[in-house]
N, C-alpha and C positions, 0 to 999 in steps of 0.2 A: 558431517559437511556442514551445519549448521551450528551455531554459538547454541550457549545457552541461554541467553535472553529470547530468540527466537522460540525453542521450541518450550522453554518455560512459559512462555503469555499464551504461547498459540494453544498450547496440551492443556497447561494450567490446572497442573495436578494430575495428568494421566502422563504414564511414562508410552513410549512409542511401543513395549511390550502389550500395551493395554490396548491397542487399535487391531479391529480385526484386520487380518491379513489380506482380504480379498478387497480389492477397491469395487464403492459404491454398496459398500456396507459397513454402520456406522453404531460406535457405542454412543449409548445416550445415558446423557447426564444432565439432573435434573438441580437445578440452583434456583433457589427462591431470593438470592441476592441479584440475579441480574438484574440491569438495568434495563427499562419498556423498550428503548432504541433496541436491546439486542435479547430481549425476550426468548427470539427465536433465532438459532444462526447454526448453518452446516459448515465445518470445514472438511474439506475432502485434501487430504496431504498427496502429494504426487506419488503415487507406486506405491499405495496401502490402502487401508481403509482410512474412515475419517470420525467426524467425533457431532454429534448434535446438543445441544443443547439449548433447554428451555426451563422456563418456571414452572413451580406444581400446576397451574393453571394450564397453559398452555401445552403441557405432556397429559393434562388428562383429557383436555379435548383431543390431541392427538394418539391417545390410548397407548402411550411409551410411557415404559416403565426405569427409571433410574438401574443403570447400571447394566440394563438389554442391551440388545441390538436390536436395529431395524435395515431393511433393504431401501435400496432407492425407490423401486417403485413402487412401494410401498408405503413409504413415507410420502413421495408424491401424493398417493391415491389419499391419504389423511389427510393430510395439507390441504386437499381441493375438497374433500366433503367439510373439513372445519371451516373454509372458507378461510384461509388463513394465504393472504398472497405475501412470496418475496422481494427483495429489489434487483435481484437479478446479479449474478456472481461477478465476483470482481478475481482477477489473478492474485496472488500474494510472493511477491520475489524477496529474496535477501541472499547481501554478498557472502560466498561461503568464507571460514574461517581466514583459509587461506587468501582468501581475497581484502578480506581486512586487512590482515596482519601486511600485506605488501602497502594497502594506501595511507599504515600508518606510519610506513619507512617512507614513502614518497616522497618528492619534495613539489612543493606548493606549486600548482599551474599559476603560468605570471602572467595569461590572458584572460584568468577569470579571479574575482575579490569580491568580499563580502560588501552585501551591499548597507545601506545606513538611511536615516533619516535625511542625511545631507543628498541624497541619489533621488528624492522625489519627482522634482521634475523628469528628471531622466527616465524613471519608471512610468510616469505616466504617460511619459508619448511611446513607451514602449506597449501599455496596455493600449493605448486608441490604436496604433498597428496592429494588433493582434483580433485574429477571429474571435467572434463574440462566442461561439461557441467551443471554439477552443482556450477562450479564456475563461470560460466556467468551468470546463471539465477539468482544465491544470490545476485550479486551485493554487496559483499563486500568489503571493499576497507581500507587499513590502515591510509589512507592519507583523510576521511572522516572527516566530522563534529565533531561525537563522534564514538570512538571503543571502544570496549570492549570485552574478550575471557575468557572462560576458561582451565586450562592446569591440565595436569595430569602428576603422577611422571613416570619415565621412563631411562634406564637404562643409557643415557645421558643428563638427568635431566630432569625438567619439561618441558612439550609438550605440544604446545598448539593444542587444537584438537577441538573447536567451538567457533565462533566468529561472532559477530554480528556488524553490523556499520549502521549510520543512518543520512541524510543531512535535514536542515528544507527542505520543502516542496513548491512547487511555492510561495516563501515569505507569506507564511504562520507560524504562532505558531505548525503547526502540523511538527512530524518527521519523516521522509518515512522509512522502516525498509528492514533490508535484513539479516539475519543469512545463516548458513552454518556449520553443524558438519561433522566431518569426518565421515566416511560409517563404519569406526569398533567401532566407539563410539557414534553410535544411539540406542534411543531405553532407553538409561539412565537416560533421563530426563535433559541431558543437554544444548540441545536447548532449551525448554522451560526456565529454569536457567539463561541460558546467554540473550534470550530476555529480561525476566524480568529485569536482570538486567541493561542492554542498558536501557528500558522503565525509571527506578527508575531514573538512571543519565538523563537520557532527561528531567523529569519533573522536577528535581532539576533546570537547566537552563531552565527552563522557555516553554518548548515544549512538546506537548502531543504526544505520538505514533502514527505510522498509519503503518499498516502490509494491504500489497499488496499481493497478488499471482495469476500464473494463477488458471484458473477455473476446471483442471482436474489436475491439483497437489495435491493426498491426499494428500503425506507427511503433504507439506507445510500447507493446510487447518488443517489437526491433530494437527500440531504444534501449531498454534494461535490457536485454540479451546482450545487447553491444557492449554494454557500461560493465558487461561480468555478472549482474544478476542471475541467480537461477530459481526456475518455480519451486516455490513451496508447498503450495497448495490454492485451491480456488479457495473462496468464503464467502458466504450468502447470508444476509440477514432479511429479517421481518419487514415489509414495506413500511416506510415511513404515514403513509398514509392508512393502513391498515388497525383500524383502531378496534 
């Protein structure tokens, strides 16, 4: 269902057959080269067992053995005993291969275009009109690797009301996506069209879209599904303040 770019990145050296069959059971990978921000992570692919990755120091604190397995209850208890806090899992969505092929063959959306530095005033007005919490969570920035936006007519001329941006993820050909539509323009399909336009442009640049959001963000989950993204996994990492 998913491209090798997706499975190669998230499984990183493991084959699907290396994962435990039962959800809630994890294969342990100990890796001394993990960055500090990802010195511990938990990947829960949809419908199967997952992967726990840890540095040797963290693995020792949790009594995890490279190549072994651990259940979710035992892992939760070990984390609590070691005083290691997690950041809170994200949904990880990707487009299936068939959807990627359809996007590559699709005509550009005439109402969504790439944004550049020349759109700074329009983007500033857009950001000023967005709820602060939504703006922070979406993380849509004009100076990202690729940015697109949808405009609507207004008395003052075309107004930017939906924007999405992306940047290459962790040195891969995956591109992490953020999207935000102004409250007064939601429910009209603009977010879906903006995300798909961004995905199409990213594919033309040799990158495949990645869509992440918090588990309790029902609106973002709904948008991902409406745009054809399919849940690949949930993913959690050590809390940034856990030093």
